[in-house]
Structures are given as structure tokens and as C-alpha cells.
N, C-alpha and C positions, 0 to 999 in steps of 0.2 A: 839837286832836286828842289823844286819850288815848295813853299810852305804848304800850299793847298795839296800838292802831291804827297807831302809828308803826312798830312791828315788822312788822305785817302789810304795810304799804306798802313797807317796805324789802325784805321777802322777795319781793314781786311784782316790784319793780324789779330784783332780782338774778336773776330767772328761776326762782325756786323754786316748788315745787308744794305743799308742806305745812310748816306752822310748828308746832313742838313747844314748849310752855311748861309748866314745872313750877316751883312756888314753891321758892325756895332754890337754883335752878340757873340756868345761862345758857341762853338760847334756842337751839334748833337748827332748821335747816330742811333740807328734802330738795331736792337739786339734781341733776337727771338721775339719780335713783335712789339717790344716796348722801346720808347725813346729815352735815351740817357745821355748826359753830357760826355763828350769825348775828352775835353780838357776845359779848364777854367779860363784859359787864355781867350781874350776878346780879339776877334779878327776885324780889321779895319776895312773901310771901303777901298782905300788906296791899295791895300794888300791884295784884296780880291781882284780888283780891276787889273793890276799889274800881272798877277799870276795867270789869270785867264787869258789876257792878251798874249802872253808868252806861250801858254799851253795850247790855245785854240787857233791862234793866228788872226790876222786882220780881217779876212773875209767873213769868218764866222762871227767875230765880234761886231762887224758892220751889220750883219743880219740881226744880231741881238739888239743893237741900238735902234735899228729901224722898226723892228717888230715888238720890242719890249719883252721878248722871250726867244728861247732857242732850244731846240732838241738836237743832240748830237751824241757821238760816242767818243771815247778817249781810252787809250791804253797806256799802262805803265809796265814796262818790260819786267818780267819775273814777279809781277804783283797780281794784276788783273786787268780785264777790260771793264769799262764803266759806261753806263748810260746816263747822260747829263741832261738836266733841264734847267736852264738859266731863266730867271724872271725878275721882275721888279716888285718889291714889297715896300710900300710907303716911301718910295723914292730910293730905296736901298737895293743894291745888287744882292740877289739871293740865288742859291743853287741847291738842287737836290740831285744827288748822284747815287745810282745803284751799282753795286759791285756785281759783275757777271762772272760766274765760274768758267774757267777755261776748260774744265772737264764736263762733258755732256753726260748727265746721269742716264741710266737705263730705266725702263719701266718699273722694275722691281725696287730700284733705289728710291723712287718717288712715290710708290704705292699705287700705280695705275694697273688695273687688272690686265692680265694677258689677253683677255677677249678683245681689247682695243687693237691688238695686232691684226686681228681678222679684218677690221675696217681698213687698215692700211694696206692690206693685200688686194683691195678692190681696184680695178683698173680705172674707174671713173666715179665721180660723185662728189658731194660736198660734206666735209667733216668739220664741225665747229667745236672749238674749245672756249668755254665761257666762264665768267666769274668776275668778282670785283677786282679792282686794282690791287696788286700784290698777292694774288691767289695762286701764282705759279703757272699761269697760262703759257707764258713764253717758254718756260722750262719743259712743260708737257709737249709743246710743239717741237722744241729742239730734240727731245727724246724720240719723237715720232719721225722727224726727218733723218736723224742719225740711224734709226732702225731700218728705214727704207734704204738709206745710203749703203748700209752693210749687207742687206738681204736682197736687193733688186738692182738690176742694171738699167737705171732710169736717168733721164735728164730732169733734175730738180731745179726749179727756179724760185727763189724767194724774193719777196718785196717787203722791206722792213723799214721802220722809222723809230730809232736807228737800227743798224745791224747790231745784234747782241752776241749770240753765239757764232763762232766762225767754224765752218765745216771743212774738213779735208776730204777730197774725193776718195772713196773706197771702191765699191762696185758701181756706184753711180757718179755722174758728173753733176756737181752742185755749183750753181751760179747765184750770187747774192747781190741784190741791188738795194741801195739805200736811198730813201726819199730825201730829196734836198741835195744829195751829193751825186747820185747816178741817174735820177729821174725827178721830174717836177712833182709828181703826186702819185698816189696809188692807182687811180683810174687810168692815167696815161700809161703807167708801167704794165698794168693788167691788160689793157687793150693791145699793147705791143707784144706782150707775152704770148698771145694767141698765135703770133706769127714767128715764134722762136722755137718751135718744135719741143715744147716741154711735155713731160709725162705727169709731173707733180708741180703744182703751183702753191706756194705758201703766201697768203696775204696777211701781213702782220696785224692789220686792224681793218675791219670792214666798217668804215665810218659813215658813208653816205650812199644815197640811192644809186648813183652811177657805179660805184665800186661793187656794191652788193649785186646789182643787176648783171654786171660783167662776170662776177664770180659764179653766179648761178648758171649763166650761159656757158662758161668754160667747163663747169661740172657736167653739163649736158652734152658737150661736144667732144668727149673722150679724154678728159683730164680729171685727175684726182686733185681737188682743191681743198686746202686746209686754211682755216681762218679763225679769228677771234671776235667775240662780242662781249660787252659788259652786261651780262644778264645772269640771273641767279638760279634759273631752272630751265629744263629742256623746253617746256611748253611756252615759257616767257620768251625764249630765244626765237621760236617760230613766230610768235605774235609780233615781236620787235621787228623782224625782217619784213613781215607782211605790212606792218603799219608804216614803214618807210615809203611805201609806194602809194600813188594816188588811189582813191577809192575805186575808180573804174578799172584799175589794173590788178586789184588785190586778189580776185578770184583766180585769175590766170597765174599769178605768182604762187598761190596755194597749190595749184595743179602742178606747176613746175617743181616746187619744193617736195611735194608728195612723191615725185619720181626721182629727183636728183639727190635729196638729202640721204646720207648713209648713216650719220650718227651725230650725237651731241654729247660732249663731256662737259658737265657743269660742275665746277670745283671750288673748293675753299680750303684754306689752311687753318689748322687747329693747334692750339698750344697743348703740348703733351705734358704728362705728369713729370717727366724729367727735364722740362724746360726747353724742349726742342719744338719742331713743327711736324705735323702729320697731315697728309692730304685726305680729304673726304670728297667723294665725287658722285654725282648723279650721272648715270650713263644710259642714254637712249640709243637703241639700235633700230633703224627704220626697217619695218617689215610690212606685210600687206595690211595688217590691222592699223598700224600707226600711219601708214601712207594714206589710208582711207580717211582717218580722222583729220589729217592735215588738209586734204582736199575738201572735206565737208565742213571745214571751219569748226571742228569740235576738239580744239586743243585742250580744253579743260578735262577731257577724258584720257589724255595721254598718260597722266600720272598712274592711272589704274593699269595701263598696259605695261608700264615700267615695273610696277609692283609684281606682276605675274610673269615677267619676261626674263627670268634668270637663265632659262635654257638658251636664250639668244645672247646672253652676256650683259643683260640689263641689270641695273640696280638703282634704287632711289637714294637720294641724299640721306634720308633717315636710316635706311638699311646700312649705308656706309658708316654713318656716325655711330649707330648702335654697335656695329662690329668693333669699332675703335674703343668704345666703352667696355665691351665685354672682354676685349683683349687687354684691359687695364692700361691702355695707352693714353686716353684722355678721360677726364671726369665727366659726370653727367651734366654739370653746370655748363661746361664748355660745349657739350653736344647740343643742349637745348638753346644755347646762345647762337649757334651756327645753323640750326635747322630751319626749314621753311614751314614745317607742319608739326608743331609740338605734340599734338594729340596722337599723331601716328607714331612718332618716336617713343612716346610714353607706352603705347600699346606693345610695340616691339620689345622694349626693355622689360615690361611687366611679364610678357609671355616667356621671355628667356629666363627671367628670374624664378618663374613658377614652373618652368618646364622640367 
């Protein structure tokens, strides 16, 4: 086992999520949201270059040297799969690698309400999972795909960069394509996907106009499309999608989204009182009222619809955070740090405490 692999294994055994390596410094890892040293041993440039050359092979290292960065995946048998990002920092080889669980958690394990399953029963439409980096979007999507895989007889096609969770066929047929290995880019793979008889398409990241446009088209033409964006609320997600398009096309996109969007899960991870992580999520379910607001460019009013939409399975981020506080899972300081609307959260908590 190479020295870098030893560090990866040690990090996993310690319960960490991300390993940070930079030549000339000691390695750090992320444990329950905080960075701590893994060892006091300094890792050299020569050690990193040698280990990665042996681990990743000449083709991948050639891409790294040409582009000054590299995204890829790597597996250590009986330890874990990892998502790697190699980059250059002040002339030094650096890498951040995330450990990926081999076990795909269920919705109840990660704290996603069961109402989300109703969205996954839809035969077509666009469902988005959003949030900042490290908020668990990939895990939520993996749980969604695994649930569909177990409960429906579908052809599921994923486009990922890189592949993180690996699925075994259950009731569905699952095919996974990795950007850079199996396809050149998301848009090429998505365009090709429409001719590959899929029922479900997962787009690992909707990064550009062409990918977003193709995803919306696919959701309108009989496919259930799952994707991610880096936004912090449901209304911001809709605005972000629309703003990607030229001004003269934005109204048409609003009309398309009003009809094709089925839901948005906008999530974040919170530190719990026992030092673990808990998921808080805003959930938007598209209905007639929400669809009209999207078409009429009134996304600022969507939050109000989420507030009163519990019977449709909706909840605001503030309602989710307040529930975690009232269940004594997180403290109020963490809830206010993670929320988008402090005054709304304060009113919910005050009402509960005086109720």
C-alpha cells in the first residue's frame, strides 16, 4: 500500500470525510465539519508525485500536468471509494479527496421527508437537489436513485463527474457514465442519453446553458431528470436557471420550468449537539400556484407558498431548522447560522416556546 493510500485508510478509520494533502505540509482531514491534522508527518512533493503516478496511471497524470488540475475517482478495496481533485497550489502538488460510503443510505437515514418519494414516482419532470458544496447533495441523489432502483422497473442513466456511489441492478437497469472517462462532457452525454431509451436521467451537475437546456427538454419529453445546482433556496434555484439564458429566451424558459419542474430540495448540513451532522432542507413541490408564480416571474412569492404548503409535502428551511432545535438535535446558534431568514426562524421558535 502506498503512503497516500495509508493516509486515506487512516482517515476513513477515524471517521473523517475529506483528506487534504499539499506537498511540504502535514496532512489534514475533515472530521464532523472541522479540519484537524491527521499526522504531524510532512509529506514531500516527491512522495506525492510518486504515489499518485502509481495510483492513477500515466494518462490521468498527463491530464493533470496539462490542465493543472484533475477530477477523478479512486477505490481502495475493503476501505472506500474516493472522489479526488488534484491541483497546483503555489507550485506544489495538492489534493483533496472525499471518502464515499459504499452503503447508500435510505431517506430516513439522512433525514429526507418521505414526501420526496412522491416526486420520484412521477413519470416525467425535473427534480433538483441544491445547496453549497459539502451539503450532502450527492448522497440525497444516491438515495433517490437507489429508491427508484428498488421500487420501479426503469432504465436509469447517470452522468457523473466523477462516479461516486456505485449501484447494483435491483428492479431497474442502472448505467453510469463518468465525464472524462466514458464521455467528453455533460452536454454530449445528455444529448446522447435521449437516444438511449432512459426512464430516469441523473445529471451530476447542471453547469452551463446547454446542459440546463437539454435537461429541461428531456424532462418535457417523457423523462424524469434529477440534477444539482449550487443554490441556497428554491426561489434562487429557479432564478439561477432562468438567468443562465439570454434575456430574449428567459420568458420561454419560465414557461417551460413552470410546467416541467416537479420539485426542489435545497439542503444544508448542521452540527448536532452530539458532534455529528443533521440535514435541514427546504422542499418545494410544484403545484398550480407555484407554476403560475414561475411563469409570471414572481419567484419572490414562492417562499410564501412553501410556508403554507405542508399538505403538499413542502417545508421551508426555517421550519426544518426549527424542528431540529425543538428536537434538541442542534442548538439555536447553529440554526440561525444556517438559515436564510432569521426573523422567520425567530418567530417559529418563539411561537413554539410560548405555545
